[in-house]
Each structure stands twice: as C-alpha cells, then as structure tokens.
C-alpha positions as CSV (number, residue, x, y, z in Angstrom):
1,X,9.5,16.9,-7.7
2,X,12.3,14.3,-7.8
3,X,15.2,15.8,-6.1
4,X,17.8,13.1,-5.7
5,X,19.0,9.7,-7.0
6,X,17.0,7.7,-4.4
7,X,13.8,9.5,-5.4
8,X,14.4,8.7,-9.1
9,X,15.2,5.0,-8.3
10,X,12.0,4.6,-6.3
11,X,9.9,6.4,-8.9
12,X,11.4,4.2,-11.7
13,X,10.8,1.0,-9.7
14,X,7.2,1.9,-9.1
15,X,6.5,2.8,-12.7
16,X,8.5,-0.2,-14.1
17,X,6.6,-2.7,-11.9
18,X,3.1,-1.3,-12.3
19,X,2.6,0.2,-8.9
20,X,0.0,2.8,-8.1
21,X,0.5,5.4,-5.4
22,X,-2.7,5.6,-3.4
23,X,-2.2,8.7,-1.2
24,X,-3.7,11.8,-2.9
25,X,-3.4,14.4,-0.1
26,X,-0.3,16.2,1.2
27,X,1.3,14.5,4.2
28,X,4.0,17.1,5.1
29,X,3.7,20.8,4.2
30,X,2.8,20.9,0.5
31,X,4.2,17.5,-0.5
32,X,3.1,13.9,-0.5
33,X,6.0,12.3,1.3
34,X,4.2,9.3,2.9
35,X,2.9,6.9,0.3
36,X,1.0,3.7,-0.1
37,X,2.3,1.8,-3.1
38,X,0.3,-1.2,-4.5
39,X,0.3,-3.3,-7.6
40,X,-3.3,-4.3,-6.9
41,X,-5.2,-1.0,-6.5
42,X,-8.5,-2.8,-6.2
43,X,-7.5,-4.2,-2.9
44,X,-6.6,-0.9,-1.2
45,X,-9.5,1.2,0.2
46,X,-10.3,4.1,2.5
47,X,-6.9,5.9,2.1
48,X,-7.1,8.8,4.5
49,X,-4.6,11.4,5.7
50,X,-4.9,12.6,9.3
51,X,-3.2,15.1,11.5
52,X,0.4,14.4,12.6
53,X,0.9,12.4,15.8
54,X,4.1,13.4,17.5
55,X,6.1,14.3,14.4
56,X,5.9,16.5,11.3
57,X,4.3,13.9,9.0
58,X,0.6,13.3,8.8
59,X,-0.6,9.7,9.5
60,X,-1.9,7.7,6.6
61,X,-4.6,5.1,7.3
62,X,-5.8,2.6,4.7
63,X,-7.5,-0.7,4.4
64,X,-6.2,-3.7,2.4
65,X,-8.6,-6.5,1.6
66,X,-6.9,-9.8,0.6
67,X,-8.7,-12.9,-0.6
68,X,-6.8,-15.9,0.7
69,X,-9.1,-18.5,-0.8
70,X,-7.1,-18.4,-4.1
71,X,-4.0,-19.4,-2.2
72,X,-5.6,-22.6,-0.9
73,X,-6.7,-23.7,-4.4
74,X,-3.3,-23.2,-6.0
75,X,-1.8,-26.6,-6.9
76,X,1.7,-27.6,-5.7
77,X,2.1,-24.8,-3.1
78,X,2.6,-24.8,0.6
79,X,-1.0,-23.6,0.9
80,X,-2.6,-26.6,-0.8
81,X,-5.3,-28.3,1.3
82,X,-5.3,-25.5,3.8
83,X,-8.2,-24.0,5.6
84,X,-8.0,-20.2,5.7
85,X,-10.8,-17.9,6.5
86,X,-11.0,-14.5,4.9
87,X,-9.7,-11.7,7.0
88,X,-9.8,-7.9,6.6
89,X,-6.9,-6.1,8.2
90,X,-7.0,-2.4,9.0
91,X,-3.7,-0.7,9.7
92,X,-3.9,2.7,11.3
C-alpha cells in the first residue's frame, strides 16, 4: 500500500516510464520493500529473495544480461568502431 508522498512519486515514475518491478516475494515481514525496477524485463533473470544478512531486509539477487554489440554498431556515438566482448554480470 502506498503510504506517503515519496511512495506515490516512485510508483508514478515507474508506471509513467514503463518500468517493471521484478521482485515477487516479500523482502521484509509481509511487504516487498526491496525492488528491482527495469524498463527491459527480458534482460533481468533469476530474481531470488534470500534470508537477511545483518539487517531486517532480505537480500535480493538477480542477473542482468546486456548485449553490448548494439552499442558498437550505433553510428555517431562514442562507441563507434569499438571492440567490446559480451559480458554477463551477476550482482549478489
């Protein structure tokens, strides 16, 4: 439930800009307080909620896969003619 002005502004921003909230499990008591927002849901995988580590909030792990090749082929950008290999980052 949206309880204050900051909650409403964040919610409106996410909806107005096409973001998707990826965390589907509670992260503190019976609420989802820790979120992963993305405007490219097909790049975010393996969203998992784990037990808290030193605080009251659960930890949220997820994988984001980015294809950097499209940056290199974009004309008139700082990335033109670059050589970037694909990387998969896992934050946890």
